C-alpha positions in Angstrom: 27.3 -28.9 13.8 27.8 -32.1 11.5 29.1 -29.5 9.0 32.2 -28.5 11.4 32.6 -31.8 11.7 32.9 -33.0 8.4 35.2 -29.5 7.4 37.8 -30.9 10.5 38.1 -33.8 8.7 38.3 -33.5 5.4 40.7 -30.6 6.5 42.7 -33.7 8.3 42.7 -35.6 5.7 44.7 -32.5 3.7 46.7 -31.8 6.0 49.8 -34.0 5.1 49.3 -33.3 1.1 50.0 -29.5 2.2 54.1 -28.4 2.5 56.5 -28.4 5.1 57.4 -24.9 5.8 53.7 -23.7 5.8 52.6 -22.0 8.5 48.9 -21.5 9.9 49.7 -19.8 13.3 49.3 -16.2 12.0 46.2 -17.1 10.4 44.6 -19.5 13.1 45.1 -15.8 15.1 44.2 -13.4 13.2 40.5 -15.4 12.4 40.5 -16.3 16.3 40.4 -12.6 16.6 38.3 -11.6 14.0 35.7 -14.3 14.6 35.8 -13.6 18.5 34.9 -9.6 17.6 32.3 -10.8 15.7 30.8 -12.8 18.6 30.8 -10.0 21.0 29.4 -7.7 17.8 26.6 -10.5 17.8 26.2 -10.4 21.5 25.9 -6.6 21.4 22.9 -6.7 18.4 21.4 -9.0 20.0 21.3 -7.1 23.6 20.7 -3.7 21.9 17.6 -5.5 19.8 16.5 -6.6 23.5 16.5 -3.1 25.1 14.7 -1.6 22.3 12.2 -4.1 22.6 11.4 -3.4 26.0 10.7 -0.2 25.8 8.0 -1.1 22.6 4.6 -0.5 24.3 1.3 -2.6 22.5 0.4 1.0 20.8 3.0 1.3 18.6 2.0 -2.0 16.9 -1.1 0.0 15.9 -0.5 3.8 15.7 0.1 5.2 12.1 3.2 7.7 13.2 4.2 5.8 16.0 7.8 5.5 16.6 10.4 3.6 18.9 13.1 5.3 20.5 16.4 3.6 19.7 18.3 3.4 23.3 21.9 4.9 23.4 21.3 6.7 20.2 18.4 8.7 21.1 17.0 8.3 17.6 13.2 7.4 16.4 12.6 5.5 14.3 9.4 4.2 13.1 8.1 1.1 14.3 7.4 -1.1 11.3 11.0 0.0 9.8 12.9 -1.2 13.3 10.5 -5.1 13.5 12.2 -5.2 9.2 15.6 -3.4 9.8 16.5 -5.3 13.3 16.1 -9.4 12.4 17.5 -8.2 9.3 20.6 -6.8 10.2 21.4 -9.3 13.1 21.0 -12.9 10.7 23.3 -11.0 9.0 25.8 -10.6 11.5 25.1 -14.2 12.9 25.5 -15.0 9.1 28.5 -13.3 8.7 30.2 -15.4 12.4 29.3 -18.9 11.0 31.6 -17.9 7.9 34.6 -17.2 9.9 33.9 -19.9 12.3 33.6 -22.5 9.2 37.0 -20.5 8.4 38.7 -21.4 11.8 37.7 -24.6 11.9 39.1 -25.1 8.7 42.5 -23.5 9.5 42.6 -25.6 12.9 42.0 -28.9 11.2 44.5 -28.4 8.7 47.4 -27.2 11.4 49.5 -29.7 12.6 48.9 -31.3 15.9 52.1 -30.0 17.1 54.1 -26.5 16.8 57.2 -26.5 17.9 57.7 -29.2 20.2 54.6 -27.9 21.9 50.7 -28.7 21.0 48.8 -26.7 18.9 46.6 -26.4 21.9 48.8 -24.7 23.7 50.1 -22.1 21.0 46.4 -20.6 19.7 44.3 -17.6 22.1 42.2 -19.5 24.2 38.7 -19.4 23.5 35.8 -22.0 24.0 34.7 -22.3 20.3 39.3 -22.9 19.4 38.9 -25.3 22.4 35.9 -26.9 20.8 37.5 -27.2 17.6 40.4 -28.8 18.4 38.5 -31.4 20.7 36.6 -32.1 18.0 39.2 -32.9 15.5 41.3 -35.7 17.7 
């Protein structure tokens, strides 16, 4: 969280150095939309892994040729493969999500406080993350 605050503070200092005709709103909207989609992808991946883990039995850990049945796709994979691949894929989505958040926080920190006579918080799409970034920027 302190890294995000640092990005917001450095972006606030750079705000005055940007040329006047730059309009950051389309980029902020695109970053917000993609970060929100990545957030729901992460939640879906965590839910999928959680449901799969509920179906794993104790013998699946020790059996040589034991498979785990993946829900919704009805595919059977080796249990060991699932326990190696699931954390790696979930961590990859988590890191990708945070990379989007860093870019979103930077753009929100660099934008002007008022756009077209309205506060930036009223122009940007409502989302808890963008609201938190705008609150931390002040």
